[in-house]
ROTOR-50090 format. One record per residue: x negated, y, z of N, C-alpha, C, O, CB in turn; residue in one letter. Coordinates in pm, whole numbers, plus 50000, padded with zeros to 5 digits. Atoms other than C-alpha are relative to their C-alpha. Glycine has a CB too. Layout:
! ROTOR-50090
XYZXYZXYZXYZXYZA ...
END
This chain:
! ROTOR-50090
501244992249980217631670480880500105008050129499205008050213499755009749878M 499764992249878219071692681143499894992050129499314995950230501365006249994I 500025009549882219561663381374498574995550031498214993650147500904987249974N 501385004349978215921652881320499205011350067498465009050163499334995949865R 500644989349934214641687081400500455003050139499645007050223500155011549922V 499494998349868216821689881699499464989450088499094992250202501474999950001S 500595011049916215631656081824498525002750025498015000350135500184986049929A 501404998049988212081665581760499695011150111498825009650198499425004049861L 500114988949897212431698381962500264994950139499594998150237500995011649970Y 499625005849863214111679082239498924990950058498684990450178501334991849991T 501085008549956211291654082243498765008350052498195005750158499594990949883T 501164990849956208521681782255500405006750125499565008250214499645011149891F 499624993149873210571699682521499914991250120499504995650227501405005449992G 500095008949893210771669782733498564997250043498214996750161500684987749964A 501425002249972207081662982697499385012450073498625011250169499234997049866I 500534988649931206281698582788500425002450141499695007950223500315011149927F 499504998149857208451698483096499314989650089499014992250205501614998550010L 500755009849921206771666383206498555004050029498065002250141499994986849928L 501294995149971203361680883163499965011750093499045012950173499355003549878L 499954989249907204341712183342500244995850144499695001750237501045009349959L 499735006049873205701691683631498724993650057498384995150174501134989649987A 501175006849961202561671283637498955009850045498295007650147499504991549890A 500964990149962200381701983646500305006850140499485008950229499955010449890C 499564995049877202501716683909499734992250119499264997050222501305002349993G 500315009249889202291685784121498584999450037498205000050154500434986749968G 501435000649968198611683284082499455012150076498595010750163499234998449874A 500554988749940198011718484185500805004450132500395013750201499965011149896N 499244995649884200651720784462499214999450134499375007750224501264991550011A 500725000949869198311709284733498865010350005498455014150115499424985550022G 501234991750003195441732384622500425015449994499635024250025499084995949870S 499624986650022197521763684554500165006950136500695000750228501295000749917M 499904993749872197351789384836501475003550028502235007149938499105012450004P 498674997349967200541794385031500285015349984499365023649991500294995150142Q 499674985850006202411827284987499545007150132499855002550242501565002049976Q 500454992749878200801852285227500875011550032501625016149945498585004949985S 499344988649954202281880085423498995010850038498135008750123500884996550115I 500964989049982200431913085415500195006750145501295010550185500215011049883H 499874993849871199571926985764499035012650008497835011649985499674989550114I 500724987249993198461963085810499845003450143500845003950215500735011549923Q 500264997149874196761971886130499625015550015498755020749946498954990850046Q 500254986149991196842007886247499115002750124498934994050208501335007850008F 500914997049882194512025686495500744999150133501935002050144499385014249987S 499505001349874194982019286853500405013650065499675023450052499034992950078A 499654988049929196872045387059500124997450146500784988050190501265005749948Q 500015002249859196322049387425501365002550067502075011750027498965008650062P 498824997749931199252045987662499645002350153498804995850214500974988249976I 500294996449866199342061988001501365002050074502415003450011499095012850005T 498794997049925201842066988285499665012350079498495014950107500464988150093F 500104986949939202392099988459500594998950148501704994050166500785011049911Y 499494999149858202752104088844500175014950028499205022150052498994993150108E 499724986449971204492137088897499355009149888499315005049773499485003550144G 500534991750102202842165588713498495002050014497935010149940500715013150003D 501364997949970199292162688846499024989349945497964992349891499895001050143E 500905010150029197842129188779500354991249884501504987049875499844992250113E 499825009350112197482107988463499024988450011497804990150006499835007349865I 500825011749975196282072788515500204989249894501354986649860500314994550137E 499835010450098195622045088257500864988850053500734984950169498664994649957P 499085010149964198252018788265500084988449902500404990549785501315006150016F 499985011250090198071983988119501224991050040501194985250148498634992150007T 498905008449965201381965188115499684985349986498894981349900501175003549917P 500195014750024201481927688162501264993049962501304980749952499454993350124F 498705004750045205141924288054500535011849919500375023349960500984995950123M 499354989550084206931943787774501164993249930501144981449895498995006549894A 498845004750070210281940687616500615010949913500775022149961501014995050098Q 499344990850090211881958287318501345002650047502084993250076500044995149862R 498644996149963214971977487414500715007149886500175008449776499975009050122G 499304993350106217611995787223499555013949968498815020050046501385000550031P 500404986950056217202027887019498515002650007498065013250052500725011050072Q 501434999050017213512021386963499235001450131498125006850131499705011649914G 500684999849868212582018387331499244987550030499654976649990500995002450109R 500785011449949209941995787481499815001350145499305011450194498654998749933V 500044999649849210121987287847498714991850049498524980550005501414993350065L 501195006449955206831978088022499934999250152500505007550223498825007249947T 500045002749856206031964788365498514997550030497884989649960500964987450043F 501435002449971202541966288525499685005250139500525010750210499085006749894G 500504997449868200441971988829498915011449993497945010449918499424986750062F 501044989449992198492004188907499004997450113499364998950229500675013950022A 500905004449901195401993289089499655011450093499505008950212498794994249937A 500424989549910194482027389225501165004050095500945009650202499505012149919N 498934996449921198022031789351500424988250088501084990350189501115005049916E 499565011049925198541997089480501484997949990502124993850087499595001750137G 498525001450015202071996389334500244995949859499384996549771500805013550035A 499485004050131204171983689044500745011549939501405019150010500934987650012Y 499194989950067205612006988785500684994549878500144985549813499165011949961Y 499245003450120208192003088512500145012449917500755022349958501384994150034I 499994988550085207712026288215500754997149873500764985849823498605004349970T 499295000950132209772032487906499275008949900498945020449928501555004550013T 500784992350099207992042887583500915000449870501764991849850498514992949971Y 499464999050130209232054287242499114991949903497934995049886500125014949958D 500865008650087208062027286994499535006449888498555001549832500674988549955A 500504992950115207632051586720498815008950031497845009349955501085008149941G 501114990749971205412077086895499164995050113498075000450130500525013950032T 500585005549883204342057287203499835011250112498905011550193498644993549961W 499974990349888205182086687419500944994950105501954988350078500445014349953Q 499165005349889206552079887764501325006450005501425018449982499345001750132E 498634995449990210262083787808500585000150142501545007250172500854991549915R 499535000849864210682075088170499134990050081498544980850026501474995850002G 500805008249916208972059288468500834997850141501525006550194498515007150023I 499305002649871210322042088782499175005150117497985008050100500284984750019S 500764998149878209322050189136499074988750025499334977949972500915001850116N 500975011249977206402028789256500594990350097501114993750203498635005350054G 499625011249907207231994689401498804996150074497824991850013500594987749926F 501105004249921204941987989691500174984350019501284979150034499975008150140Q 499895014149976203951950389730500604996750129501134985750143498744993849991P 499505002549870205011953390089501555003050011502155000050114499205008350101T 498504996950002208631964890001500694986550027500454976649958500515006549856D 499315012549962210861938790168500884994549881501064982449869500925002650127P 499175005350114213061936189855499184999049872499764996249766501255009149975Q 500855002450109210131934889621498864990650016498224986049920499525011949960W 501175008849975207581913889794500144986049955501144979449983499704999750143E 500045013350051206701881889628498514994850005497575002749995500584999849855C 501325006150014203711858589631499455003349866500185000949770500044984750019D 500524996850136201501870189340499394987549937498184986349919498935011650005Q 500295011950071201511836589173500734998949877501615007149851500264988750078T 499185001850124202731823088840501464997250028502304998049938499454988649915P 498595002849973205901814089018500865012450018502065011450041500104991650123E 499244987149992206901851189032500425004149857499655003749761499105011650067T 499504997450135209111861688747500785013349998501335017850098500904988249951S 499384987050023210531894088602500854999649868500364995549763498895011249993T 499155000450122213431897588358500745013049992501225018550091501004988050002F 499404987150030214841928488193501384997949934501624987749870499075008349909F 498785001150078218311934888065499795005649856498815012749835501165007650072S 500184995850138218751941787689500055014849985499365020049897501034993849912A 500024986050022219551977887732499055007750090499185019850108501345005050016D 501074993749913216601984687964500425007650114499725017050152499195008849924A 499514993349890218681995788252499904992550129500164997750237501315003649976T 500065008949872218151966688494498824990849985498414987249875501364991150024R 501075010549989215371943188604500204991350115500544995750224498645005950009V 499935009649894215401911288799498644996250045497774993549961500774988049958V 501315004549946212501902589026500344987150081501064987550181499245011650093R 499685013249929212581864989127498734995550062497644998150013500594988649902A 501185005149921210321848089383500084985150023501164979250013499895007150135C 500145014249976209181813189459500784995150126500984983150143498524996750014A 499225004649884211171812789786501524998549960502364995750045499845010550120D 498645001150050214361811989570500825013350000502015013449970500734989850081G 499204987549995215301848789611499845007349868498905005149791499565009250120S 500054991650121216031873289336500735013550031501775013950097500684992449876A 499414986649979216771910689338500105007249873499205006549789499205008450098T 499704992550121218301932489072499875014250029500525019050122501374996949947V 500184986049983217131968489040500545007449876500525002449764498515003150025F 499574991250103218581996988841498775008749956498015013250042501205008950050A 501044991750041216122016088626500505012649940501625012849888499154993149909L 501455001049980214342039188589499715002850150498525002950183499235010349905P 500354996449864214632047888967499884988250095499724990250215501005009550052D 500215011849915214392011389094500934999650122500494996350232498564999550047A 499005001549897217572012789302500504986050014501014980849915501135008949974V 499555013749995218421978189438501554999349977502315007250034499604993750138P 498595001950032221791966389304500554987550058501724987050095500224999949854L 499515012849954221981930389416498904991850050497844991749986500734992849893Y 501035009049943219981906089630500534986350021501504984350095499475005250131H 499675014249971220231868789618498994994150096497824992750060500044991449870H 500995004749905218631854789932499364987149971500004978349914500574999250127A 500625012950018216121827289921500174991650122501154992650196498545001649967G 499965009449886215351801090174498785002650089497765007850042500024984949950T 501114998049912213131801890479498954988349995497924988250063500555001650141T 500895011950009211541768790381498625003949948498495013949877500624989249907S 501314997350049207851767890312499984997849839500654989049785498934990650077D 500095001350153206991772589936498974989349974497794990050009499595014149925V 500905011250041205621740489803499345002649870499575012849804500764986949990A 500744998250119203321734489515500934998649878500605003549769498854990249996L 499075001650114206291724989295501015011149991501945010249910500724986950011A 499054989149988208101757989383500095006849856499155007349776499535010650116A 499794991550124209611778189093500955010850034501975008950101500564991749877R 499124987649975211091812389105501304998249915501254992249808499225014249956A 498754999850081214731815688983499795005649866498965014549848501075007950067P 500064995050134215201821188615501245008349979502335004750022499874988749897I 498774991250011217481849788513499995004549845498965004749776499935013750110A 499814995150134218871862588181501285008349998502325003250040500074988349896A 498824992050010221311891288123500634997049865499954994449766499675015250016F 499205000950121224111887687867499735012149911499395022849962501494998950035A 500254988250092223731910187559500725012750038500195023750022500404996649860P 499244987849963226451933487685499625004850141500105015450182501534997449992D 500374995549871224871935488032501014997550110500805001350225499725013849993G 498995001149902228011925288204500024987250084500794986150180501255001349935H 500205012749937226991890188316498464996950011497695000049921500764988849919T 501325004649972223741876288471500034984850015500864979650090499455006850125L 500215014549982222711839388438498824998750100497735003950077499694992549859A 501095000349898220711830588752499914984850044500894978850087500325010350131L 500225014649964219251795688818499804997250156499615006550234498724994749924S 500175003649866218931777789143498594994250033498394986950130501044990450035D 501405003849977215181771889112499525004950137500095014650187499095005649889D 500504995549878213211775289434498894991750059498134985249987501075000950090G 501115007549938210881759689688499944985749968498854979949965500065001350143P 500065013650041211951725189589499784997349865499834985549829501084993950032S 500285002250144211201729389226501075004349907501875013249937499754985949975G 499054996150106213241731388916501474998250043501804988550112499744991749872A 498625001149967216941737688953500824992249900500334987749797500545013350016G 499115007650085219981720788802501365007549972502355001449931500264986450067Q 498854992250029222501749188767499725014549985498735019650038500974998050102K 499974986250020223121784588660501265006050062502335001150029499915003049855F 498824992449966225541807588836500065012749916499035018649883500015003450150T 499814988850095226981835588625500875011450076502085013050060500754994549862L 499264988249935227801866188846500165011249901499325012849812499235005450127P 499844987750071229181897688690499195010950055498835010350173501385003949998D 500954989549960227101929288708500715012350058500135023050074499165004149881T 499294988949939229841950488858500264997050151499845004550239501355002749924A 499715004149855231081932389178498954989750044498894986350163501494993650015A 501015011149959228181905789168500674988150056500134981750145498975005050106W 499375011949966230731878689207499774989049895499834991649775501425002750020Q 500315010150099229921845389052501444995949931502444992949997499214986950074A 498895002950087232391838788763500194984549983501284978949990499775006949864R 499945014750031231451802488691498644994950021497725002450053500494996849854R 501305007249977228641777488718499744990749876500654983949829500054991250139T 500445008850104226751759388443499184988550067498154990950131499165007949893L 500805011649946225601723988548499094994749903499514992049790500854988850046T 501095004650083222321712088401499514986950050498514986550121498905009949997I 500435013249938222061674788479498564996349981497914990650069500814988849945P 501435003650027218671670988306498975008250070497785005150064499725001049857G 500914990649931217121698688508499585011049908499525009049786498754992750052G 500304988150083216111733588389498495000249966497654998950054500415013350076I 501344997750050212951737688181499805014449955498955021650008499694990649887L 500174987550053213411768787979500865010850056501805008150131500194999149865S 498954989549975215011802688025501224998049913501124992349805499435014149975R 498785001350088218581803887894499955012049901499435022849929501425000050088P 499964990450102219141822387579501485002849969502224993649935499234995149877A 498564997250036222501840887523500055001649851499155007649792500585013050073W 499594997350136224001840087177500265014549980500615021650075501204992149965S 499874985850032224221873587004501415005750049501515017350090499835002049842P 498614996049963228021875187084500234997450149501315000750197501074992149913D 499875001449863227451865487447500964988850048501394988450164500405012550051G 498975010649967229751834687433499314986450039499944977650098500984997749873T 500725012849973227061806987464498635002250052498015012650028499904991649875R 501405000049955223821799187634499354986649960499914975749976499915002350157L 500825011350042221111776187499498714999550089498095009550123499635001249847A 501305001349926218201761487694499474985749983500204976549947500185003350154L 500615013750006215731731987700500074993850143499835000950241498455000549947V 500025006649864216081707087990498734992050021497984989149928501234990650020T 501205008149961213431687488177500004985549934498964979149925499974998650160L 499955013550057214591655088012499865000949851500074990849784501324992750038D 500254999350147213861667987659501275002049918501384996949807499314987249952G 498694997150081217371680287550500145014349971499835022550057501294995450075T 499564986550030218371711587379501495000150013502224993649938499555004849859L 498535000149976221801719687521500545013749980499825023649995500344994950143G 499244987250012224401747287454501234998850085501924988650085500395003349848I 498984999149908226911757987707500975011549969500525022349931499425001250131W 498944989250019230191778487672499965008750123500205003650232501504993949981N 500184990849886229681809087899501385002350067501435005350186499375014049951A 498704997449947233461812487944500504989350088501144992050190500935002149893A 499485011649933234191778088062499034992850081499434986050175500554991049908T 501035007249933230861764788180499814986149944499034978249998500314999450145G 500035014150061231311733787958498824999549900498565009449831501424996249923A 500915002250103228511719487748500634996549871501454987449866499104990050037E 499345001750123229441721387387499224993049899499784988449799500415012249951V 500895007850091226461705387215498734997450064498265005250146499765007049868A 501435003349950223151687887292499354990549904500034983449830499994993450146H 500785009250093220451669087104498724998150066498225007450129499805005849852V 501315003549952217261651587207498945005449912498965003349791499874985350012A 501084992950081214201670887095498954989349963498644980950047499305012450085L 500995010550038211621649686901498675002750065498295013950099499814999349847P 501375000149948208221640587034499865006050144498765009250188499115007849905Q 500024992149871209121655887373499084993050100499224981050123501465001550061F 500885004849893206411651287639499865011550103499255021850076498564995449941A 499914989349903206931671287956498615004750055498445016650080500884995550115I 501364995449953203271671988075500145008750120500865005650214499235007949889G 499954990149894202671702388295501065010449981501145019850060498705006650012N 499004988850036205521722588141501075000550118501745010850135500784996949848A 498944999349893207801713288443499695011350100500615017150156500114986350076A 500324989949906205921737788659500085014349949499855023750025498704997450049S 499874986850054206441766988425501185007350054502315002750036500094999349855D 498784994149933208661791688611501015006049898502215006749925499565011350101P 498994993450095210201808088307499524996449853499095004849775500075017150023D 500395004850128209451786688004500645006949879501725012549892500294986049995G 499474991950107209991801387660501514995749970501884983949965499084998349871P 498595002550033213671804787579500194997449855499385002249776500875011450041A 499725001350135215181793487257500345013949937500735022950011501104990249982P 499734988050065215671821187003501184998349900501164990049809498755004949932Q 498815001250098219051826586830499665009349879498965019349890501475004750072W 500054991450110219271839686475500985011350016501865011250101500244992449875S 499144987949987220911872886418501494997249985502325004050045499595010349897V 498535004250017224181855886306500454989950102501644986550103500254993949861D 499605009049903224131831586594500264986349948500864978550022501145005150064G 499785013050059224231801086367498804991150011498914979049991500395001349857R 501255008749998220591789286413499185002850120499125014250167499125002249873T 500894998549883218221782986704498614996049962498404986049894500474991650118L 501375003350015214461783886699499534995650146499695003150242499155012549939Y 500335005549869213101762086986498604995650003498144989349908500894988650036V 501275005949969209681754887128500154989850109500844992250208499025010450038T 499895010549898209251722387323498654993550012497904993349914501114989449965S 501335005949981206201704387473499944986249921500864978049922499714997950158P 500265013250056204751675787272498514996850034497805005850079500304999649840I 501325003549968201461656687319498965009149930498915009549808499784985849963P 501044990950048198631681587275500405012949946499595019649881499274993949903G 499654986850054200651711987191501495002750014502144998450109499585001049853G 498644996250000204021725787106500654997849865500014999649761500125014150042T 499235001850123206761717786850500935012449980501755015450067500834986650007L 499034989550034208551747186689500954994049903500574989949793499325012849941L 498975005850083211851734886550501135008549973501425017350054500484988350055S 498824992750032214881749086381501244991850004501234980749950499875006049871E 498745006949992218441738286451501155008649962501225020449997500224994850135W 498774993150038221721747786301501164993250075501074981750117500234999549842T 498905005649918225031742886473501375001849932502195009549984500035006750140M 498674999750057228021738386237500984991350077500724979450094499964995749856P 498955008749938231121726086422499464993050130499784981450155500474989049894H 500535004449872229281721586756499194987249996499144979450090501104998350094N 500945011050018226911696286617498675005749964498585013249867500474990149893V 501354994650034223141704086622499354991749897499144979749915499095000850121L 500655006050115221511696586291498585004649991498335016649997500745003349872S 501354996150008217711695086260499675006649868500235003649763499144988450022P 500594993550123215791717886018498504997650004498024987750060500325016049993G 501495000850007212091723985955499404999550139500055003650235499425012149922P 500805000349878209471718286231498565003649969498075001049858500084986250067T 501414996450012205941731186284499334996650132499814999650241499815015149964V 500805003249874203311717986523498905011150025498135015049937499274985249985T 500974989549963201261744286712499154995050117499694989450212500735013450039I 500895005749909198211735486915500075007150142499585001650241498615000749940A 500034992649873198841761487190501004992850095501914985950051500395015549978A 499015005549907200601750887517501355007449990501445018749943499465000750144P 498634994550019204341756687536500305012250073501165020150034500994990350039P 499704987749922204191783287802499555012649935499875023749978499364999250135D 500544988550071202361805187548500825002749873500965014149827498534997849965L 499374998550129204361797887235501545004050020502394995450041499844986349917V 498564996449996207611817887253500425006249868499885016549829500295009850116E 499584993950123209401824186930500585013350015501405015550105500934991849934P 499424986449997210171860486861500465003849869499655007049782499035010250050Q 499394996550132212471867786577500015015249970500375023350056501474994849995L 499994985450030212071901286395501455005550008502384998149977499385002749856S 498634994249991215101924486450500954997549885502174996449902499895014550016P 499135002350119216331918686096500094985849968500674982549865499525007449879D 499935014050017215941881186127499204993849885499474982649841501344996649985G 500815004550118213331878385847498804991450040498574981049979499495012249922T 501175006449961210191867586028500054994950144500785000350228498895009149982Y 500115005749869209351846286332498505001050045497624996049975500534985250001L 501384998349953206201854986537499824991250120500684991050208499675014850033F 500425008649880204531830386784498515002650024497765006149932500264983749974V 501334999449963201311831986969499444985249974500064975250011499855005250152H 500645012750020198931803986858498844997850093498274987050104499564998749859A 501104999849898196311813287121500195012950072501005020750022498524999049936A 499824987149933196051842587373499815011749907500585021249918499055001350115P 500274988950084194661865587107500064996049850499285001049768498665006050035T 499785003450143195871849286783501514997249981502154990950065499124987349954R 498575002250025199341848886630500174993549868499254992949786500805013150003G 499595005250128201191831886348501395006649964502185009750053500084984050003E 498744994550050204061845786141500604990649898499944986349803499795013949938I 499345009950086206631823185975501165008249936501665017949994500524986550084F 498764995750059209451831385730501134991350077501044979150092499974997649834T 499065004849900212521825185948500914988349925501334978649988500945013150058A 499025009150063214631806085688499404986349980500164976649978500485005649863H 500665013050027212161778085629498734996650083498074986550059499644999749857D 501125002949916209461780585895498694998849916497774991549954500284987150080L 501245000450079206831785885622499015009750060499365021250085500265003549851H 501024991249937203601800285770499525010149895498865005949800498774991750058Q 500504990050100202921832985577498765007150054498055012949971501125010649965G 501194993649951200161846785804499614994550129500414988950205500175014550010A 500625002749866197781840386092499125011350017498365014849926499224986250011A 500684987949978196261870486254499345000150136499874994850233500935011349985L 500624997549878193821879286517500545012250070500645022850009498585001149980A 499294990049933195421900086783498995008250093498145002150156501164993550080L 500854992749907193671929086975500424997850148499615001050236500055014949966P 499545000549871195711921387284500934987350005501484982549906500715013550039G 499275012849973197491891087445501575002049997502344992549982499554994250141A 498604997049991200881908587467500495007449875500145018849846500285008150125L 499494994150134202741914187135501494998549994502054988050028499334992849871T 498595000050013206281923487070500375006949870499585014749816500645006550119I 499484993450110208421934186779500545013450057501175014350162501094991349926W 499554986349970209101971586783500975006049896501605016349918498795009050012T 499204995250106210951975186457500344988549904499944977249933499305011249928G 499675010550092212321955286159498784991349956498844979049958500655006149881A 501245006750038208821946286040498805004250067497705003050012499775001449863H 501074993649926206681961986303499774992450129500714989550203500335014850029D 500465006149873204661945086586499155009850073498515018550014499204986949975L 500974992049913202831961586870499214990650093499814982450162500795010850090A 500875007949919199901945287046499345007950109498665017750079498994993649917S 500564992649884198851956987394498644994450033498484982250040500944999250125F 501335004049974195181955987474499625001950148500355008550221499085007649911T 500544999349863193241953587799499455013650028499145016850143498934989550022L 500614986249986191941989387736501195009950014501045021849985499035004049869E 498854990949981195442003487812500345008049873500505020249875499705009850116A 499714994250128196172009987447500974989949923501124978349960498635003049920S 499115008350084198611996587186499605001649848499305012549799501545004350023V 500355000450138197881986486830501244996949916501724985649923498914989749976V 498885002650087200781989586584499654991649882498604994149823500585012649953P 500225008950113200991962386311501195000849904502335000549952499794985350048L 498895000250097203111964085994500024987049925498984983749869499905011649902R 500015012850060204171930585850500885001049876501915007649874500474989150098I 499315000250123205261924185500499505010349893500045010849783501415002150029G 
END
């Protein structure tokens, strides 16, 4: 009798589980995905101060999160006819420091104002690289804009295929990766000078040609980048040797070759995973790659309609979320571990960066910043 009851319960249990699975399967496509709550706060104006007398609205066209809650911005003051670099406190949006004005006619700052002009900041917000389409690059100390190092360009005419050098500081700020892009177009090597004597320590050779900015691993031992032939490669910064590479799926270069500083891959906080954007027909592929034992293994992928020069993956400081632009004023947020889209949001400004573990800031054309809380 006990065996019969046991068998009966087992049969009913099996039927119940089958029905539950069937219902779940039927509803899986119609059930809404888990959403991420986004809270938008009131816009706060940002200004820069010239001396003690004048306060002028300032709209940055580049911003980077720095250490200790700082945000570094770079922009042009129309009334002054000069560039300024300003540091803000991401919590209060009060100014913490401002550089001297860079005049466009400054011999060490002058660049053609084209998309081929690039600017790169160090992780500790103490240095900036200004690169030009003639192949030159200058490193300035902040906040006073003192020139530290100048890499001369060429006297050749700047052609339509010209690209400014691409630069990236190591996390500890002791090494700079600088490409040989210039008037002839995309480069094929990175030199790695130290930031003390500015002597090149080694060279990374990129046979497929440089497409993206290089991304330093969190420990500063490796660099990852996407090449013009559709490869994700990883190089050892100490030896200059390539340690891993893989062909990216659906790769279609299109117009991406002319991008002077294409989106860099994004390392996870532990340095074990890479989030990569690459051009595909009609848009961009966001892909996840892990690298156990120097072998790149594919993970989830997401197709985004926006062009690759716009879609740069930005991992939240705690490694939980991944933010990308889906259009100039629209963004998408994914959970980092599985690239599940948890939110799509309209942005008040085209420039958006992480300012805290779950905090985003969007800069508007009205010289203000709108804080956003994620999660």
